[in-house]
mmJSON file of the N, C-alpha and C atoms, coordinates in Angstrom:
{"data_MODEL":{"atom_site":{
"group_PDB":["ATOM","ATOM","ATOM","ATOM","ATOM","ATOM","ATOM","ATOM","ATOM","ATOM","ATOM","ATOM","ATOM","ATOM","ATOM","ATOM","ATOM","ATOM","ATOM","ATOM","ATOM","ATOM","ATOM","ATOM","ATOM","ATOM","ATOM","ATOM","ATOM","ATOM","ATOM","ATOM","ATOM","ATOM","ATOM","ATOM","ATOM","ATOM","ATOM","ATOM","ATOM","ATOM","ATOM","ATOM","ATOM","ATOM","ATOM","ATOM","ATOM","ATOM","ATOM","ATOM","ATOM","ATOM","ATOM","ATOM","ATOM","ATOM","ATOM","ATOM","ATOM","ATOM","ATOM","ATOM","ATOM","ATOM","ATOM","ATOM","ATOM","ATOM","ATOM","ATOM","ATOM","ATOM","ATOM","ATOM","ATOM","ATOM","ATOM","ATOM","ATOM","ATOM","ATOM","ATOM","ATOM","ATOM","ATOM","ATOM","ATOM","ATOM","ATOM","ATOM","ATOM","ATOM","ATOM","ATOM","ATOM","ATOM","ATOM","ATOM","ATOM","ATOM","ATOM","ATOM","ATOM","ATOM","ATOM","ATOM","ATOM","ATOM","ATOM","ATOM","ATOM","ATOM","ATOM","ATOM","ATOM","ATOM","ATOM","ATOM","ATOM","ATOM","ATOM","ATOM","ATOM","ATOM","ATOM","ATOM","ATOM","ATOM","ATOM","ATOM","ATOM","ATOM","ATOM","ATOM","ATOM","ATOM","ATOM","ATOM","ATOM","ATOM","ATOM","ATOM","ATOM","ATOM","ATOM","ATOM","ATOM","ATOM","ATOM","ATOM","ATOM","ATOM","ATOM","ATOM","ATOM","ATOM","ATOM","ATOM","ATOM","ATOM","ATOM","ATOM","ATOM","ATOM","ATOM","ATOM","ATOM","ATOM","ATOM","ATOM","ATOM","ATOM","ATOM","ATOM","ATOM","ATOM","ATOM","ATOM","ATOM","ATOM","ATOM","ATOM","ATOM","ATOM"],
"id":[1,2,3,4,5,6,7,8,9,10,11,12,13,14,15,16,17,18,19,20,21,22,23,24,25,26,27,28,29,30,31,32,33,34,35,36,37,38,39,40,41,42,43,44,45,46,47,48,49,50,51,52,53,54,55,56,57,58,59,60,61,62,63,64,65,66,67,68,69,70,71,72,73,74,75,76,77,78,79,80,81,82,83,84,85,86,87,88,89,90,91,92,93,94,95,96,97,98,99,100,101,102,103,104,105,106,107,108,109,110,111,112,113,114,115,116,117,118,119,120,121,122,123,124,125,126,127,128,129,130,131,132,133,134,135,136,137,138,139,140,141,142,143,144,145,146,147,148,149,150,151,152,153,154,155,156,157,158,159,160,161,162,163,164,165,166,167,168,169,170,171,172,173,174,175,176,177,178,179,180,181,182,183,184,185,186],
"type_symbol":["N","C","C","N","C","C","N","C","C","N","C","C","N","C","C","N","C","C","N","C","C","N","C","C","N","C","C","N","C","C","N","C","C","N","C","C","N","C","C","N","C","C","N","C","C","N","C","C","N","C","C","N","C","C","N","C","C","N","C","C","N","C","C","N","C","C","N","C","C","N","C","C","N","C","C","N","C","C","N","C","C","N","C","C","N","C","C","N","C","C","N","C","C","N","C","C","N","C","C","N","C","C","N","C","C","N","C","C","N","C","C","N","C","C","N","C","C","N","C","C","N","C","C","N","C","C","N","C","C","N","C","C","N","C","C","N","C","C","N","C","C","N","C","C","N","C","C","N","C","C","N","C","C","N","C","C","N","C","C","N","C","C","N","C","C","N","C","C","N","C","C","N","C","C","N","C","C","N","C","C","N","C","C","N","C","C"],
"label_atom_id":["N","CA","C","N","CA","C","N","CA","C","N","CA","C","N","CA","C","N","CA","C","N","CA","C","N","CA","C","N","CA","C","N","CA","C","N","CA","C","N","CA","C","N","CA","C","N","CA","C","N","CA","C","N","CA","C","N","CA","C","N","CA","C","N","CA","C","N","CA","C","N","CA","C","N","CA","C","N","CA","C","N","CA","C","N","CA","C","N","CA","C","N","CA","C","N","CA","C","N","CA","C","N","CA","C","N","CA","C","N","CA","C","N","CA","C","N","CA","C","N","CA","C","N","CA","C","N","CA","C","N","CA","C","N","CA","C","N","CA","C","N","CA","C","N","CA","C","N","CA","C","N","CA","C","N","CA","C","N","CA","C","N","CA","C","N","CA","C","N","CA","C","N","CA","C","N","CA","C","N","CA","C","N","CA","C","N","CA","C","N","CA","C","N","CA","C","N","CA","C","N","CA","C","N","CA","C","N","CA","C","N","CA","C","N","CA","C"],
"label_alt_id":[null,null,null,null,null,null,null,null,null,null,null,null,null,null,null,null,null,null,null,null,null,null,null,null,null,null,null,null,null,null,null,null,null,null,null,null,null,null,null,null,null,null,null,null,null,null,null,null,null,null,null,null,null,null,null,null,null,null,null,null,null,null,null,null,null,null,null,null,null,null,null,null,null,null,null,null,null,null,null,null,null,null,null,null,null,null,null,null,null,null,null,null,null,null,null,null,null,null,null,null,null,null,null,null,null,null,null,null,null,null,null,null,null,null,null,null,null,null,null,null,null,null,null,null,null,null,null,null,null,null,null,null,null,null,null,null,null,null,null,null,null,null,null,null,null,null,null,null,null,null,null,null,null,null,null,null,null,null,null,null,null,null,null,null,null,null,null,null,null,null,null,null,null,null,null,null,null,null,null,null,null,null,null,null,null,null],
"label_comp_id":["MET","MET","MET","ILE","ILE","ILE","ARG","ARG","ARG","ILE","ILE","ILE","GLY","GLY","GLY","LEU","LEU","LEU","VAL","VAL","VAL","GLY","GLY","GLY","ALA","ALA","ALA","GLY","GLY","GLY","ARG","ARG","ARG","MET","MET","MET","GLY","GLY","GLY","LYS","LYS","LYS","VAL","VAL","VAL","HIS","HIS","HIS","TYR","TYR","TYR","ASP","ASP","ASP","ALA","ALA","ALA","TYR","TYR","TYR","LYS","LYS","LYS","SER","SER","SER","ILE","ILE","ILE","PRO","PRO","PRO","ASP","ASP","ASP","VAL","VAL","VAL","LYS","LYS","LYS","VAL","VAL","VAL","VAL","VAL","VAL","ALA","ALA","ALA","ALA","ALA","ALA","ALA","ALA","ALA","ASP","ASP","ASP","VAL","VAL","VAL","ASP","ASP","ASP","ILE","ILE","ILE","GLU","GLU","GLU","ASN","ASN","ASN","ALA","ALA","ALA","ARG","ARG","ARG","LYS","LYS","LYS","ARG","ARG","ARG","LEU","LEU","LEU","ASN","ASN","ASN","ASP","ASP","ASP","PRO","PRO","PRO","GLU","GLU","GLU","VAL","VAL","VAL","VAL","VAL","VAL","PHE","PHE","PHE","TYR","TYR","TYR","ASP","ASP","ASP","ASN","ASN","ASN","VAL","VAL","VAL","ASP","ASP","ASP","LEU","LEU","LEU","MET","MET","MET","LEU","LEU","LEU","GLU","GLU","GLU","LYS","LYS","LYS","GLU","GLU","GLU","ASN","ASN","ASN"],
"label_asym_id":["A","A","A","A","A","A","A","A","A","A","A","A","A","A","A","A","A","A","A","A","A","A","A","A","A","A","A","A","A","A","A","A","A","A","A","A","A","A","A","A","A","A","A","A","A","A","A","A","A","A","A","A","A","A","A","A","A","A","A","A","A","A","A","A","A","A","A","A","A","A","A","A","A","A","A","A","A","A","A","A","A","A","A","A","A","A","A","A","A","A","A","A","A","A","A","A","A","A","A","A","A","A","A","A","A","A","A","A","A","A","A","A","A","A","A","A","A","A","A","A","A","A","A","A","A","A","A","A","A","A","A","A","A","A","A","A","A","A","A","A","A","A","A","A","A","A","A","A","A","A","A","A","A","A","A","A","A","A","A","A","A","A","A","A","A","A","A","A","A","A","A","A","A","A","A","A","A","A","A","A","A","A","A","A","A","A"],
"label_entity_id":["1","1","1","1","1","1","1","1","1","1","1","1","1","1","1","1","1","1","1","1","1","1","1","1","1","1","1","1","1","1","1","1","1","1","1","1","1","1","1","1","1","1","1","1","1","1","1","1","1","1","1","1","1","1","1","1","1","1","1","1","1","1","1","1","1","1","1","1","1","1","1","1","1","1","1","1","1","1","1","1","1","1","1","1","1","1","1","1","1","1","1","1","1","1","1","1","1","1","1","1","1","1","1","1","1","1","1","1","1","1","1","1","1","1","1","1","1","1","1","1","1","1","1","1","1","1","1","1","1","1","1","1","1","1","1","1","1","1","1","1","1","1","1","1","1","1","1","1","1","1","1","1","1","1","1","1","1","1","1","1","1","1","1","1","1","1","1","1","1","1","1","1","1","1","1","1","1","1","1","1","1","1","1","1","1","1"],
"label_seq_id":[1,1,1,2,2,2,3,3,3,4,4,4,5,5,5,6,6,6,7,7,7,8,8,8,9,9,9,10,10,10,11,11,11,12,12,12,13,13,13,14,14,14,15,15,15,16,16,16,17,17,17,18,18,18,19,19,19,20,20,20,21,21,21,22,22,22,23,23,23,24,24,24,25,25,25,26,26,26,27,27,27,28,28,28,29,29,29,30,30,30,31,31,31,32,32,32,33,33,33,34,34,34,35,35,35,36,36,36,37,37,37,38,38,38,39,39,39,40,40,40,41,41,41,42,42,42,43,43,43,44,44,44,45,45,45,46,46,46,47,47,47,48,48,48,49,49,49,50,50,50,51,51,51,52,52,52,53,53,53,54,54,54,55,55,55,56,56,56,57,57,57,58,58,58,59,59,59,60,60,60,61,61,61,62,62,62],
"pdbx_PDB_ins_code":[null,null,null,null,null,null,null,null,null,null,null,null,null,null,null,null,null,null,null,null,null,null,null,null,null,null,null,null,null,null,null,null,null,null,null,null,null,null,null,null,null,null,null,null,null,null,null,null,null,null,null,null,null,null,null,null,null,null,null,null,null,null,null,null,null,null,null,null,null,null,null,null,null,null,null,null,null,null,null,null,null,null,null,null,null,null,null,null,null,null,null,null,null,null,null,null,null,null,null,null,null,null,null,null,null,null,null,null,null,null,null,null,null,null,null,null,null,null,null,null,null,null,null,null,null,null,null,null,null,null,null,null,null,null,null,null,null,null,null,null,null,null,null,null,null,null,null,null,null,null,null,null,null,null,null,null,null,null,null,null,null,null,null,null,null,null,null,null,null,null,null,null,null,null,null,null,null,null,null,null,null,null,null,null,null,null],
"Cartn_x":[9.895,9.374,8.617,7.152,6.491,6.643,6.806,7.13,5.768,5.42,4.359,4.745,3.917,4.105,2.546,2.485,1.32,0.934,-0.298,-0.927,-1.738,-1.174,-1.677,-0.986,-0.561,-0.048,-0.582,-1.885,-2.524,-2.83,-4.205,-4.552,-4.805,-5.363,-5.58,-4.401,-3.644,-2.288,-1.633,-1.434,-0.597,-1.215,-2.466,-3.193,-2.751,-2.664,-2.012,-0.83,0.018,1.353,1.671,1.019,1.268,0.853,-0.458,-0.669,0.154,0.646,1.752,2.969,3.167,4.69,4.593,3.265,3.291,3.153,3.282,3.267,4.63,4.675,6.193,6.257,7.656,7.885,7.022,6.657,6.079,7.105,7.241,7.816,7.529,7.241,6.613,7.898,8.217,9.26,9.031,7.803,7.597,6.065,6.022,4.727,4.506,3.41,3.041,1.986,2.244,1.487,1.698,0.547,0.811,1.244,1.473,2.151,3.367,4.382,5.72,6.108,6.114,6.819,5.824,4.407,3.745,3.714,3.686,4.026,5.161,6.202,7.394,7.347,6.772,6.485,5.511,4.416,3.357,4.075,4.857,5.158,6.446,7.43,8.548,9.607,9.684,10.463,11.614,12.702,13.902,13.968,13.472,13.685,12.562,11.671,10.46,10.922,10.76,11.121,9.76,9.676,8.353,8.43,7.068,7.175,5.667,5.623,4.548,3.655,3.972,3.213,3.374,2.104,1.673,2.565,2.339,2.889,4.3,5.166,6.526,7.045,6.139,6.519,6.485,5.346,5.162,6.41,6.718,7.69,9.168,9.377,10.601,10.946,9.904,9.883,9.76,9.384,8.835,9.998],
"Cartn_y":[5.032,4.668,3.551,3.875,2.605,1.857,0.516,-0.462,-0.875,-0.924,-1.677,-2.869,-3.964,-5.137,-5.028,-5.119,-5.089,-6.701,-6.675,-7.891,-7.713,-8.203,-7.803,-6.661,-7.028,-5.759,-5.596,-5.871,-5.655,-4.1,-3.884,-2.418,-1.952,-2.428,-1.771,-1.582,-2.775,-2.803,-1.583,-1.138,-0.277,1.293,1.185,2.71,2.717,1.778,1.614,1.94,1.532,1.802,3.014,3.639,5.165,5.908,5.608,6.392,6.364,5.287,4.94,5.576,5.902,6.467,7.966,8.598,9.874,10.123,9.26,9.83,9.581,10.653,10.708,9.749,9.161,8.192,6.787,6.525,5.354,4.929,3.751,2.949,1.436,1.251,0.039,-0.847,-1.96,-2.781,-3.872,-4.49,-5.926,-5.931,-6.898,-6.956,-8.71,-8.919,-10.43,-10.498,-11.404,-11.528,-12.734,-13.559,-14.801,-14.651,-13.469,-13.275,-12.175,-12.695,-11.94,-10.988,-11.652,-10.824,-9.798,-9.797,-8.734,-7.755,-8.209,-7.264,-6.359,-7.01,-6.068,-5.407,-5.576,-4.62,-3.662,-3.614,-2.734,-1.735,-2.281,-1.382,-0.825,-1.528,-0.704,-0.235,-0.857,-0.471,-1.295,-1.168,-1.966,-2.416,-1.616,-1.41,-2.445,-2.801,-3.637,-4.943,-5.632,-7.329,-7.895,-8.909,-9.43,-10.888,-11.454,-12.812,-13.448,-14.477,-15.352,-15.906,-15.6,-16.162,-14.952,-14.839,-13.858,-14.161,-15.246,-15.975,-15.669,-16.267,-15.961,-14.581,-13.617,-12.281,-11.583,-12.178,-11.602,-12.122,-13.341,-13.955,-13.396,-13.216,-12.732,-11.043,-10.345,-8.985,-8.433,-9.416,-8.928,-8.661],
"Cartn_z":[19.778,18.003,18.236,17.648,17.546,16.25,16.68,15.304,14.815,13.601,12.978,12.246,12.363,11.508,10.637,9.682,8.641,8.347,8.69,8.131,6.838,5.858,4.434,3.861,2.608,1.995,0.66,0.526,-0.813,-1.015,-1.491,-1.587,-0.23,0.7,1.778,2.94,2.678,3.417,2.793,1.538,1.155,1.516,1.709,2.206,3.717,4.662,5.972,6.033,5.286,5.183,4.858,3.593,3.46,4.615,5.393,6.518,7.709,8.073,9.062,8.873,7.597,7.144,7.45,7.371,7.511,9.1,9.823,11.259,12.18,12.757,13.322,14.394,14.509,15.504,15.241,14.185,13.723,12.425,12.62,11.502,11.263,9.915,9.604,9.332,10.136,10.288,9.481,9.408,8.73,8.041,7.225,6.634,6.342,6.686,6.477,5.156,4.289,3.237,2.728,2.097,1.575,0.241,-0.517,-1.598,-1.543,-1.074,-0.435,-1.741,-2.955,-4.046,-4.443,-4.568,-4.641,-3.584,-2.4,-1.165,-1.163,-1.66,-2.036,-2.852,-4.086,-5.106,-4.791,-3.996,-3.621,-2.683,-1.715,-0.724,-0.88,-1.809,-2.315,-1.442,-0.202,0.715,1.442,1.04,1.232,3.03,3.883,5.159,5.836,5.208,5.751,5.448,6.293,6.408,6.058,5.027,4.588,4.881,5.234,5.87,5.223,4.916,4.402,5.44,6.832,7.879,9.104,9.472,10.587,11.899,12.253,13.418,13.4,12.274,12.153,12.26,11.738,11.666,13.298,14.039,15.364,16.127,15.906,16.73,16.401,15.238,14.852,15.072,14.906,15.119,16.41,17.304,18.497,19.542],
"occupancy":[1.0,1.0,1.0,1.0,1.0,1.0,1.0,1.0,1.0,1.0,1.0,1.0,1.0,1.0,1.0,1.0,1.0,1.0,1.0,1.0,1.0,1.0,1.0,1.0,1.0,1.0,1.0,1.0,1.0,1.0,1.0,1.0,1.0,1.0,1.0,1.0,1.0,1.0,1.0,1.0,1.0,1.0,1.0,1.0,1.0,1.0,1.0,1.0,1.0,1.0,1.0,1.0,1.0,1.0,1.0,1.0,1.0,1.0,1.0,1.0,1.0,1.0,1.0,1.0,1.0,1.0,1.0,1.0,1.0,1.0,1.0,1.0,1.0,1.0,1.0,1.0,1.0,1.0,1.0,1.0,1.0,1.0,1.0,1.0,1.0,1.0,1.0,1.0,1.0,1.0,1.0,1.0,1.0,1.0,1.0,1.0,1.0,1.0,1.0,1.0,1.0,1.0,1.0,1.0,1.0,1.0,1.0,1.0,1.0,1.0,1.0,1.0,1.0,1.0,1.0,1.0,1.0,1.0,1.0,1.0,1.0,1.0,1.0,1.0,1.0,1.0,1.0,1.0,1.0,1.0,1.0,1.0,1.0,1.0,1.0,1.0,1.0,1.0,1.0,1.0,1.0,1.0,1.0,1.0,1.0,1.0,1.0,1.0,1.0,1.0,1.0,1.0,1.0,1.0,1.0,1.0,1.0,1.0,1.0,1.0,1.0,1.0,1.0,1.0,1.0,1.0,1.0,1.0,1.0,1.0,1.0,1.0,1.0,1.0,1.0,1.0,1.0,1.0,1.0,1.0,1.0,1.0,1.0,1.0,1.0,1.0],
"B_iso_or_equiv":[0.0,0.0,0.0,0.0,0.0,0.0,0.0,0.0,0.0,0.0,0.0,0.0,0.0,0.0,0.0,0.0,0.0,0.0,0.0,0.0,0.0,0.0,0.0,0.0,0.0,0.0,0.0,0.0,0.0,0.0,0.0,0.0,0.0,0.0,0.0,0.0,0.0,0.0,0.0,0.0,0.0,0.0,0.0,0.0,0.0,0.0,0.0,0.0,0.0,0.0,0.0,0.0,0.0,0.0,0.0,0.0,0.0,0.0,0.0,0.0,0.0,0.0,0.0,0.0,0.0,0.0,0.0,0.0,0.0,0.0,0.0,0.0,0.0,0.0,0.0,0.0,0.0,0.0,0.0,0.0,0.0,0.0,0.0,0.0,0.0,0.0,0.0,0.0,0.0,0.0,0.0,0.0,0.0,0.0,0.0,0.0,0.0,0.0,0.0,0.0,0.0,0.0,0.0,0.0,0.0,0.0,0.0,0.0,0.0,0.0,0.0,0.0,0.0,0.0,0.0,0.0,0.0,0.0,0.0,0.0,0.0,0.0,0.0,0.0,0.0,0.0,0.0,0.0,0.0,0.0,0.0,0.0,0.0,0.0,0.0,0.0,0.0,0.0,0.0,0.0,0.0,0.0,0.0,0.0,0.0,0.0,0.0,0.0,0.0,0.0,0.0,0.0,0.0,0.0,0.0,0.0,0.0,0.0,0.0,0.0,0.0,0.0,0.0,0.0,0.0,0.0,0.0,0.0,0.0,0.0,0.0,0.0,0.0,0.0,0.0,0.0,0.0,0.0,0.0,0.0,0.0,0.0,0.0,0.0,0.0,0.0],
"pdbx_formal_charge":[null,null,null,null,null,null,null,null,null,null,null,null,null,null,null,null,null,null,null,null,null,null,null,null,null,null,null,null,null,null,null,null,null,null,null,null,null,null,null,null,null,null,null,null,null,null,null,null,null,null,null,null,null,null,null,null,null,null,null,null,null,null,null,null,null,null,null,null,null,null,null,null,null,null,null,null,null,null,null,null,null,null,null,null,null,null,null,null,null,null,null,null,null,null,null,null,null,null,null,null,null,null,null,null,null,null,null,null,null,null,null,null,null,null,null,null,null,null,null,null,null,null,null,null,null,null,null,null,null,null,null,null,null,null,null,null,null,null,null,null,null,null,null,null,null,null,null,null,null,null,null,null,null,null,null,null,null,null,null,null,null,null,null,null,null,null,null,null,null,null,null,null,null,null,null,null,null,null,null,null,null,null,null,null,null,null],
"auth_seq_id":[1,1,1,2,2,2,3,3,3,4,4,4,5,5,5,6,6,6,7,7,7,8,8,8,9,9,9,10,10,10,11,11,11,12,12,12,13,13,13,14,14,14,15,15,15,16,16,16,17,17,17,18,18,18,19,19,19,20,20,20,21,21,21,22,22,22,23,23,23,24,24,24,25,25,25,26,26,26,27,27,27,28,28,28,29,29,29,30,30,30,31,31,31,32,32,32,33,33,33,34,34,34,35,35,35,36,36,36,37,37,37,38,38,38,39,39,39,40,40,40,41,41,41,42,42,42,43,43,43,44,44,44,45,45,45,46,46,46,47,47,47,48,48,48,49,49,49,50,50,50,51,51,51,52,52,52,53,53,53,54,54,54,55,55,55,56,56,56,57,57,57,58,58,58,59,59,59,60,60,60,61,61,61,62,62,62],
"auth_comp_id":["MET","MET","MET","ILE","ILE","ILE","ARG","ARG","ARG","ILE","ILE","ILE","GLY","GLY","GLY","LEU","LEU","LEU","VAL","VAL","VAL","GLY","GLY","GLY","ALA","ALA","ALA","GLY","GLY","GLY","ARG","ARG","ARG","MET","MET","MET","GLY","GLY","GLY","LYS","LYS","LYS","VAL","VAL","VAL","HIS","HIS","HIS","TYR","TYR","TYR","ASP","ASP","ASP","ALA","ALA","ALA","TYR","TYR","TYR","LYS","LYS","LYS","SER","SER","SER","ILE","ILE","ILE","PRO","PRO","PRO","ASP","ASP","ASP","VAL","VAL","VAL","LYS","LYS","LYS","VAL","VAL","VAL","VAL","VAL","VAL","ALA","ALA","ALA","ALA","ALA","ALA","ALA","ALA","ALA","ASP","ASP","ASP","VAL","VAL","VAL","ASP","ASP","ASP","ILE","ILE","ILE","GLU","GLU","GLU","ASN","ASN","ASN","ALA","ALA","ALA","ARG","ARG","ARG","LYS","LYS","LYS","ARG","ARG","ARG","LEU","LEU","LEU","ASN","ASN","ASN","ASP","ASP","ASP","PRO","PRO","PRO","GLU","GLU","GLU","VAL","VAL","VAL","VAL","VAL","VAL","PHE","PHE","PHE","TYR","TYR","TYR","ASP","ASP","ASP","ASN","ASN","ASN","VAL","VAL","VAL","ASP","ASP","ASP","LEU","LEU","LEU","MET","MET","MET","LEU","LEU","LEU","GLU","GLU","GLU","LYS","LYS","LYS","GLU","GLU","GLU","ASN","ASN","ASN"],
"auth_asym_id":["A","A","A","A","A","A","A","A","A","A","A","A","A","A","A","A","A","A","A","A","A","A","A","A","A","A","A","A","A","A","A","A","A","A","A","A","A","A","A","A","A","A","A","A","A","A","A","A","A","A","A","A","A","A","A","A","A","A","A","A","A","A","A","A","A","A","A","A","A","A","A","A","A","A","A","A","A","A","A","A","A","A","A","A","A","A","A","A","A","A","A","A","A","A","A","A","A","A","A","A","A","A","A","A","A","A","A","A","A","A","A","A","A","A","A","A","A","A","A","A","A","A","A","A","A","A","A","A","A","A","A","A","A","A","A","A","A","A","A","A","A","A","A","A","A","A","A","A","A","A","A","A","A","A","A","A","A","A","A","A","A","A","A","A","A","A","A","A","A","A","A","A","A","A","A","A","A","A","A","A","A","A","A","A","A","A"],
"auth_atom_id":["N","CA","C","N","CA","C","N","CA","C","N","CA","C","N","CA","C","N","CA","C","N","CA","C","N","CA","C","N","CA","C","N","CA","C","N","CA","C","N","CA","C","N","CA","C","N","CA","C","N","CA","C","N","CA","C","N","CA","C","N","CA","C","N","CA","C","N","CA","C","N","CA","C","N","CA","C","N","CA","C","N","CA","C","N","CA","C","N","CA","C","N","CA","C","N","CA","C","N","CA","C","N","CA","C","N","CA","C","N","CA","C","N","CA","C","N","CA","C","N","CA","C","N","CA","C","N","CA","C","N","CA","C","N","CA","C","N","CA","C","N","CA","C","N","CA","C","N","CA","C","N","CA","C","N","CA","C","N","CA","C","N","CA","C","N","CA","C","N","CA","C","N","CA","C","N","CA","C","N","CA","C","N","CA","C","N","CA","C","N","CA","C","N","CA","C","N","CA","C","N","CA","C","N","CA","C","N","CA","C","N","CA","C","N","CA","C"],
"pdbx_PDB_model_num":[1,1,1,1,1,1,1,1,1,1,1,1,1,1,1,1,1,1,1,1,1,1,1,1,1,1,1,1,1,1,1,1,1,1,1,1,1,1,1,1,1,1,1,1,1,1,1,1,1,1,1,1,1,1,1,1,1,1,1,1,1,1,1,1,1,1,1,1,1,1,1,1,1,1,1,1,1,1,1,1,1,1,1,1,1,1,1,1,1,1,1,1,1,1,1,1,1,1,1,1,1,1,1,1,1,1,1,1,1,1,1,1,1,1,1,1,1,1,1,1,1,1,1,1,1,1,1,1,1,1,1,1,1,1,1,1,1,1,1,1,1,1,1,1,1,1,1,1,1,1,1,1,1,1,1,1,1,1,1,1,1,1,1,1,1,1,1,1,1,1,1,1,1,1,1,1,1,1,1,1,1,1,1,1,1,1]
}}}
């Protein structure tokens, strides 16, 4: 299983999220965005952990 952490969950982040979701053996596990609430609403995935700091996401999800 390949674990993905998105950097940015705006319009293009959602496009990337949807693309990753369609690939077998790939799972989006985290996303970092300065606007966490907007990112949560946009991705709408309770299994994704959201961060407002990329470095923190990489530290915690590695």
